[in-house]
PLY file of the C-alpha trace (Angstrom):
ply
format ascii 1.0
element vertex 425
property float x
property float y
property float z
element edge 424
property int vertex1
property int vertex2
end_header
0.00 0.00 0.00
1.16 3.49 -0.77
2.08 6.14 1.73
-0.28 8.93 0.67
2.58 11.37 1.25
4.51 9.78 -1.62
1.62 10.43 -4.02
1.21 13.94 -2.65
4.89 14.88 -2.75
6.08 12.94 -5.83
3.04 12.51 -8.10
5.08 12.37 -11.31
7.28 9.60 -9.96
4.19 7.64 -8.97
2.58 8.15 -12.38
5.76 7.04 -14.15
6.01 3.91 -12.01
2.38 3.01 -12.67
2.82 3.56 -16.41
5.85 1.25 -16.29
3.54 -1.43 -14.88
0.99 -0.64 -17.60
-1.54 0.57 -15.01
-3.90 3.47 -15.68
-4.63 4.70 -12.16
-6.69 7.73 -11.03
-3.78 9.55 -9.42
-5.37 12.98 -9.99
-8.58 11.87 -8.29
-6.54 10.56 -5.35
-4.77 13.91 -5.05
-8.10 15.74 -5.31
-9.62 13.66 -2.52
-6.49 14.14 -0.42
-6.67 17.94 -0.80
-10.37 17.99 -0.02
-9.91 15.79 3.05
-7.19 18.01 4.44
-9.27 21.17 3.83
-12.41 19.70 5.39
-10.37 18.22 8.21
-8.85 21.59 8.99
-12.30 23.19 8.98
-13.65 20.44 11.27
-10.72 20.85 13.67
-11.28 24.62 13.82
-14.97 24.13 14.59
-14.25 21.53 17.25
-11.75 23.86 18.85
-14.34 26.65 18.72
-16.94 24.33 20.30
-14.58 23.41 23.15
-13.75 27.07 23.81
-17.36 28.23 23.71
-18.48 25.33 25.89
-16.20 26.68 28.59
-17.63 30.18 28.06
-21.17 28.87 28.35
-20.28 27.03 31.55
-18.73 30.21 32.98
-21.79 32.33 32.08
-24.12 29.83 33.66
-22.12 29.94 36.87
-22.47 33.74 36.85
-26.17 33.35 35.95
-25.61 35.29 32.74
-27.46 34.58 29.49
-25.67 32.14 27.18
-28.54 31.72 24.71
-26.68 33.25 21.74
-23.69 31.01 22.28
-25.89 27.94 22.71
-27.66 28.69 19.40
-24.29 29.19 17.71
-23.06 25.83 19.02
-26.13 24.07 17.65
-25.20 25.33 14.20
-21.56 24.42 14.80
-22.54 20.92 15.90
-24.66 20.46 12.77
-21.75 21.54 10.56
-19.28 19.31 12.40
-21.59 16.33 11.90
-21.86 17.07 8.20
-18.09 17.50 7.89
-17.39 14.25 9.74
-19.79 12.43 7.42
-18.15 13.91 4.34
-14.70 13.08 5.70
-15.76 9.49 6.30
-17.01 9.14 2.71
-13.84 10.68 1.31
-11.67 8.43 3.48
-13.54 5.35 2.25
-13.20 6.39 -1.39
-9.52 7.22 -0.94
-8.83 3.90 0.76
-10.55 2.03 -2.05
-8.52 3.80 -4.75
-5.18 3.52 -2.97
-5.68 -0.19 -2.24
-6.03 -0.81 -5.98
-2.67 0.79 -6.76
0.11 -1.73 -7.41
3.57 -1.39 -5.96
6.02 0.74 -7.93
8.89 -1.01 -9.71
12.31 -0.78 -8.15
14.78 1.50 -9.87
16.81 -1.68 -10.48
14.01 -3.37 -12.43
14.62 -3.37 -16.20
12.15 -1.36 -18.25
9.91 -3.24 -20.65
6.54 -3.35 -22.38
5.79 -7.09 -22.12
7.24 -10.41 -20.98
9.27 -10.40 -24.19
11.45 -7.75 -22.53
12.34 -9.93 -19.53
16.09 -10.38 -19.14
17.83 -13.74 -18.91
20.36 -13.61 -16.08
21.90 -17.07 -16.25
21.47 -20.70 -17.22
22.65 -23.70 -15.24
23.27 -27.24 -16.41
22.51 -28.68 -19.82
19.37 -29.98 -21.43
19.35 -33.80 -21.33
20.23 -35.65 -24.52
18.48 -38.95 -25.22
19.45 -41.85 -27.49
15.75 -42.74 -27.71
12.53 -40.85 -28.40
11.49 -39.33 -25.04
7.83 -39.14 -24.06
6.00 -36.33 -22.28
5.31 -36.34 -18.56
1.69 -37.41 -18.99
2.54 -40.49 -21.05
5.40 -41.51 -18.77
3.59 -40.81 -15.49
0.41 -42.58 -16.47
2.44 -45.52 -17.78
4.15 -45.78 -14.39
0.86 -45.37 -12.49
1.98 -42.15 -10.79
-1.20 -40.12 -11.25
-4.70 -40.27 -12.68
-6.01 -36.99 -14.07
-9.26 -38.53 -15.34
-10.35 -39.69 -11.92
-9.12 -36.43 -10.38
-11.45 -34.59 -12.76
-14.29 -36.95 -11.83
-13.83 -36.05 -8.17
-13.35 -32.27 -8.41
-13.16 -31.12 -12.02
-10.21 -30.40 -14.29
-7.09 -28.96 -12.72
-7.22 -31.08 -9.55
-4.61 -33.86 -9.81
-4.91 -37.27 -8.22
-1.53 -38.76 -7.25
-1.50 -42.53 -6.88
0.86 -45.11 -5.42
4.48 -44.31 -6.13
3.44 -40.96 -7.59
2.03 -39.92 -4.23
5.20 -41.14 -2.53
7.38 -39.28 -5.01
5.43 -36.06 -4.43
5.77 -36.47 -0.67
9.48 -37.18 -1.07
9.98 -34.00 -3.08
8.20 -31.89 -0.45
10.17 -33.39 2.45
13.45 -32.99 0.56
12.77 -29.31 -0.15
11.79 -28.56 3.44
14.92 -30.26 4.75
17.16 -28.26 2.41
15.63 -24.94 3.44
15.63 -25.67 7.17
18.87 -27.62 7.58
21.06 -25.88 5.01
19.60 -22.38 4.67
18.43 -21.61 8.20
14.66 -21.25 7.71
12.17 -22.02 10.47
9.53 -24.48 9.28
5.89 -23.43 9.53
2.66 -25.38 9.04
0.18 -22.55 8.42
-3.60 -22.52 8.17
-4.76 -23.30 4.64
-7.56 -20.74 4.74
-7.16 -17.00 5.29
-9.50 -14.15 6.19
-9.93 -10.94 4.24
-7.48 -9.02 6.41
-4.75 -11.53 5.64
-5.49 -11.59 1.91
-5.52 -7.79 1.84
-2.25 -7.59 3.75
-0.30 -9.47 1.08
-2.07 -7.78 -1.84
-4.41 -10.49 -3.17
-7.44 -8.41 -2.20
-9.22 -6.47 -3.39
-7.83 -6.64 -6.93
-7.54 -10.42 -7.44
-10.59 -11.74 -5.62
-11.93 -13.41 -8.77
-8.85 -15.66 -8.89
-9.43 -16.95 -5.36
-11.60 -19.75 -3.96
-13.99 -18.28 -1.41
-15.64 -20.31 1.35
-18.68 -18.06 1.32
-20.42 -19.19 4.49
-17.36 -18.33 6.58
-15.95 -15.55 4.35
-12.59 -17.33 4.24
-10.35 -17.92 1.23
-8.43 -21.07 0.33
-4.86 -19.80 0.24
-3.28 -19.27 -3.21
0.19 -19.62 -1.63
1.68 -20.06 1.83
3.03 -16.52 1.42
-0.37 -15.27 2.63
-0.61 -16.93 6.06
3.14 -16.85 6.71
3.51 -13.13 5.97
0.51 -12.43 8.19
2.11 -14.16 11.17
3.50 -10.76 12.11
0.58 -8.57 11.02
0.12 -5.62 13.42
3.36 -6.49 15.21
6.65 -4.73 15.89
9.72 -6.90 15.33
12.95 -6.37 17.19
15.93 -5.08 15.24
17.96 -8.07 16.43
15.31 -10.45 15.05
15.83 -9.39 11.44
15.91 -11.10 9.08
13.10 -13.47 10.07
13.15 -16.54 7.81
10.22 -18.96 7.44
9.58 -21.85 5.09
6.27 -23.65 4.73
4.70 -26.40 2.68
1.09 -25.92 1.69
-1.39 -26.90 -0.95
-2.24 -23.86 -3.08
-5.62 -23.09 -4.60
-6.13 -20.80 -7.59
-9.17 -20.44 -9.79
-6.95 -19.00 -12.53
-9.82 -16.95 -13.92
-7.53 -15.50 -16.58
-6.04 -18.79 -17.80
-8.52 -19.50 -20.62
-6.68 -20.57 -23.75
-3.42 -21.36 -21.97
-1.86 -24.82 -22.01
-3.46 -26.76 -19.16
-2.32 -30.31 -20.04
-1.23 -32.44 -17.13
0.73 -30.52 -14.50
1.28 -27.36 -16.52
-1.54 -25.31 -14.99
-3.59 -26.49 -12.02
-6.25 -25.22 -9.63
-4.67 -27.14 -6.74
-0.95 -27.79 -6.38
1.75 -28.21 -3.77
4.51 -25.75 -3.02
7.23 -25.04 -0.50
7.44 -21.31 0.15
10.18 -19.13 1.62
9.28 -15.83 3.33
11.68 -13.31 4.85
11.15 -10.13 6.84
14.16 -7.90 6.26
15.73 -4.62 7.26
15.17 -2.20 4.34
18.91 -1.68 3.88
19.58 -5.36 3.25
16.45 -6.52 1.43
18.05 -6.71 -2.01
20.84 -8.90 -0.67
18.06 -11.05 0.81
16.41 -11.24 -2.62
19.66 -12.62 -4.09
19.73 -15.14 -1.24
16.18 -16.29 -1.99
17.10 -16.94 -5.61
20.11 -19.00 -4.54
18.00 -20.94 -2.02
15.44 -21.84 -4.69
18.10 -22.73 -7.26
19.80 -25.04 -4.76
16.81 -27.39 -5.02
17.08 -27.61 -8.80
20.85 -28.04 -8.74
20.63 -30.90 -6.27
18.10 -32.55 -8.61
20.37 -32.03 -11.61
17.79 -30.05 -13.58
18.62 -27.61 -16.38
17.21 -24.22 -15.44
17.55 -20.51 -16.00
16.93 -17.30 -14.06
15.19 -14.34 -15.69
14.54 -10.90 -14.28
11.05 -9.61 -14.94
10.72 -6.24 -16.64
8.48 -3.50 -15.29
5.46 -4.51 -17.38
5.59 -8.16 -16.24
5.87 -7.57 -12.49
3.11 -8.79 -10.22
0.78 -6.40 -8.41
2.81 -6.30 -5.20
6.38 -6.82 -6.42
9.01 -4.12 -6.78
11.57 -6.49 -8.27
11.28 -10.14 -9.24
13.35 -13.02 -10.56
11.66 -16.07 -12.08
13.34 -19.46 -12.21
12.34 -21.68 -15.11
12.91 -25.37 -15.80
13.47 -26.82 -19.23
10.82 -29.18 -20.62
12.89 -31.73 -22.50
9.97 -32.97 -24.58
8.00 -29.81 -25.35
11.20 -27.79 -25.73
10.08 -24.81 -23.68
10.78 -23.13 -20.37
8.37 -23.66 -17.46
8.26 -21.28 -14.49
8.82 -23.10 -11.21
9.66 -20.24 -8.84
9.23 -16.49 -8.44
11.40 -14.63 -5.95
10.14 -11.13 -5.17
11.03 -8.12 -3.06
7.90 -6.21 -2.10
9.90 -3.60 -0.19
7.46 -2.03 2.35
4.34 -2.47 0.18
2.94 -5.48 2.05
4.28 -4.29 5.40
2.25 -1.08 5.12
-0.90 -3.01 4.29
-0.31 -5.51 7.12
1.26 -2.99 9.54
4.47 -4.97 10.12
7.17 -2.78 11.64
10.47 -2.83 13.47
12.18 -0.39 15.80
15.49 0.85 14.40
18.68 1.64 16.32
17.35 5.15 17.05
14.13 3.74 18.48
12.03 4.89 15.52
9.30 2.65 14.14
9.78 1.73 10.48
8.18 -0.75 8.12
10.08 -3.95 7.36
10.65 -5.16 3.83
8.92 -8.45 2.99
10.18 -10.96 0.44
9.09 -14.36 -0.71
10.19 -17.05 -3.09
8.89 -20.43 -4.19
11.25 -23.08 -3.02
9.68 -24.57 -5.22
6.27 -25.40 -6.71
5.99 -29.13 -7.43
3.85 -29.48 -10.61
6.36 -28.23 -13.16
9.17 -29.66 -11.06
7.45 -33.02 -11.51
7.32 -32.42 -15.27
11.05 -31.70 -15.40
11.97 -34.71 -13.23
9.86 -37.10 -15.30
11.01 -35.80 -18.64
14.69 -35.34 -17.72
15.23 -38.59 -15.82
13.16 -40.99 -17.97
14.87 -44.14 -19.24
14.64 -45.94 -22.59
12.65 -48.83 -21.08
9.90 -46.49 -19.83
11.16 -46.41 -16.24
12.21 -43.37 -14.22
15.57 -42.82 -12.57
14.89 -41.17 -9.22
17.31 -38.24 -8.76
20.01 -39.15 -6.25
18.95 -36.40 -3.82
15.47 -37.96 -3.57
16.51 -41.59 -3.17
16.84 -41.41 0.68
13.30 -40.00 0.82
11.71 -42.22 -1.82
13.49 -45.42 -0.85
14.38 -46.67 -4.34
16.59 -45.62 -7.26
14.10 -46.43 -10.01
10.38 -46.47 -10.64
9.73 -49.37 -12.98
6.82 -50.08 -15.29
4.59 -52.80 -13.94
4.64 -55.98 -15.97
1.30 -56.42 -17.73
0 1
1 2
2 3
3 4
4 5
5 6
6 7
7 8
8 9
9 10
10 11
11 12
12 13
13 14
14 15
15 16
16 17
17 18
18 19
19 20
20 21
21 22
22 23
23 24
24 25
25 26
26 27
27 28
28 29
29 30
30 31
31 32
32 33
33 34
34 35
35 36
36 37
37 38
38 39
39 40
40 41
41 42
42 43
43 44
44 45
45 46
46 47
47 48
48 49
49 50
50 51
51 52
52 53
53 54
54 55
55 56
56 57
57 58
58 59
59 60
60 61
61 62
62 63
63 64
64 65
65 66
66 67
67 68
68 69
69 70
70 71
71 72
72 73
73 74
74 75
75 76
76 77
77 78
78 79
79 80
80 81
81 82
82 83
83 84
84 85
85 86
86 87
87 88
88 89
89 90
90 91
91 92
92 93
93 94
94 95
95 96
96 97
97 98
98 99
99 100
100 101
101 102
102 103
103 104
104 105
105 106
106 107
107 108
108 109
109 110
110 111
111 112
112 113
113 114
114 115
115 116
116 117
117 118
118 119
119 120
120 121
121 122
122 123
123 124
124 125
125 126
126 127
127 128
128 129
129 130
130 131
131 132
132 133
133 134
134 135
135 136
136 137
137 138
138 139
139 140
140 141
141 142
142 143
143 144
144 145
145 146
146 147
147 148
148 149
149 150
150 151
151 152
152 153
153 154
154 155
155 156
156 157
157 158
158 159
159 160
160 161
161 162
162 163
163 164
164 165
165 166
166 167
167 168
168 169
169 170
170 171
171 172
172 173
173 174
174 175
175 176
176 177
177 178
178 179
179 180
180 181
181 182
182 183
183 184
184 185
185 186
186 187
187 188
188 189
189 190
190 191
191 192
192 193
193 194
194 195
195 196
196 197
197 198
198 199
199 200
200 201
201 202
202 203
203 204
204 205
205 206
206 207
207 208
208 209
209 210
210 211
211 212
212 213
213 214
214 215
215 216
216 217
217 218
218 219
219 220
220 221
221 222
222 223
223 224
224 225
225 226
226 227
227 228
228 229
229 230
230 231
231 232
232 233
233 234
234 235
235 236
236 237
237 238
238 239
239 240
240 241
241 242
242 243
243 244
244 245
245 246
246 247
247 248
248 249
249 250
250 251
251 252
252 253
253 254
254 255
255 256
256 257
257 258
258 259
259 260
260 261
261 262
262 263
263 264
264 265
265 266
266 267
267 268
268 269
269 270
270 271
271 272
272 273
273 274
274 275
275 276
276 277
277 278
278 279
279 280
280 281
281 282
282 283
283 284
284 285
285 286
286 287
287 288
288 289
289 290
290 291
291 292
292 293
293 294
294 295
295 296
296 297
297 298
298 299
299 300
300 301
301 302
302 303
303 304
304 305
305 306
306 307
307 308
308 309
309 310
310 311
311 312
312 313
313 314
314 315
315 316
316 317
317 318
318 319
319 320
320 321
321 322
322 323
323 324
324 325
325 326
326 327
327 328
328 329
329 330
330 331
331 332
332 333
333 334
334 335
335 336
336 337
337 338
338 339
339 340
340 341
341 342
342 343
343 344
344 345
345 346
346 347
347 348
348 349
349 350
350 351
351 352
352 353
353 354
354 355
355 356
356 357
357 358
358 359
359 360
360 361
361 362
362 363
363 364
364 365
365 366
366 367
367 368
368 369
369 370
370 371
371 372
372 373
373 374
374 375
375 376
376 377
377 378
378 379
379 380
380 381
381 382
382 383
383 384
384 385
385 386
386 387
387 388
388 389
389 390
390 391
391 392
392 393
393 394
394 395
395 396
396 397
397 398
398 399
399 400
400 401
401 402
402 403
403 404
404 405
405 406
406 407
407 408
408 409
409 410
410 411
411 412
412 413
413 414
414 415
415 416
416 417
417 418
418 419
419 420
420 421
421 422
422 423
423 424
């Protein structure tokens, strides 16, 4: 959320940042409401001061048994005007809040300028795409042949986009999750969290999903709770309305959760198999940082996410999103993408973002600096990582000529076997 003073004092900077994100926002209307509020507020304060002063005069006159009728009549008019001003101020405050809450975060000065995702910048690639001496098959063909999942029955139960893992597929998914949690907690110093999987409106608003993206969320209407789209929501809100100690920063949490997304804007996109789901599993990393070190923390998040893919021997790349491709809340973001060996395309598996103080202002998460002043923390998060496209890359990269799957070495202690073999028919 914006500090209204930033819009008031640097309107052109705000407009330029919003244009960079391809957002047409009513900045002039916000400034108009802000001016009107301050003018009406000043008038209301003057009248309230006048009412307090005259009330004392009336009391004094009554003690002296002097007539205070004129002052009493004046105060009736003053009271009527104050009531009207307070009502107008309340309406303006509500309108202003609604407009400001719809404003996205401004891009960082470090974020590359661009007009679309085509202007995203590749930062690095790691590893090499696998080379096969046989014709590889896609993840759906391989996985179904090995009895790892059953999308048809998943659709029968819940509809398309809700996968059903079966047998060794369920065990492989569980192995991946446990492996990722162990890496983040044991090697990278994160505290593991098991959060609630539903969140209230305050929590969803704090991280920026509401009000703008409500149509993409699953709402439990009777209780006015949302199925979480990512563990970022409940984990970030752990410290909503709290003041963290300077010596606590950075606070580092990791959490596994199922994630639920209606994906209202996904019509026409490739939804085969694990490519785009309504329910999926993910291990999330969240950090609360001192503002002066948050961009070093962002680099750390990227390394922490990449460590998972390196340990699994998967060819991947890191791209930096340009201004036009940033999410609503992000100031700067790096995506990590895995290579699909069969479809010959990159698949996003992680986004690592610095929100600076955007979420902290919405959720009122602060710290007290060395001078004792209260300041907003910077919040960051990164997928460490989402499992669906990770599963695609594992299946397609580690498939064998006989239709079996070589389990990556890092997963063998969790899965309990080196290969997943086709059952003999």
